[in-house]
C-alpha positions, 0 to 999 in steps of 0.5 A: 492527528493530521486532520485540520482543526475542528474536523472529525475523521470517522469511517474505515476508508483509511483501513481500505486504503491501507489494505489497497496500498499493502496489496499494491506494494507487496509484490515489489518487496517480495518479488513474487509474481503472484503478489505482483499480479494481484497488485496490478489488478488492485491498482487497475481496479482501485487506482482511480479512486486512490488518486481521486480521493487524495484531492482535498474535498469538503467533508472528506478526510484526504489525510486519512486516505493518504496515511492509510495508503502509506501505512499499507506500503510500510506494512508491506515493507516490514512484513516482507522477509527480504528473501525475494530480492536476493538470490542464493548462489551455490558454491561451485564444486571444484 
């Protein structure tokens, strides 16, 4: 557990931050224009909340938000097949 001693982490905000992080990062790893556009929209609509909730506040588990977001980015990386970053080069006919 990454939260301080004597604290409880309850709720689904870590999952929400994980999904937002996944959507934002997915386009970068897959190099898909549709996924990139979705990531930009999510970052624009949800980016302020993502940044504001990482500032420590009494009663709010910023650690849950941070590691949820990092988990989403990691999931986007692990679930990308890597084909988007590579381009196939066909051999020349001689």
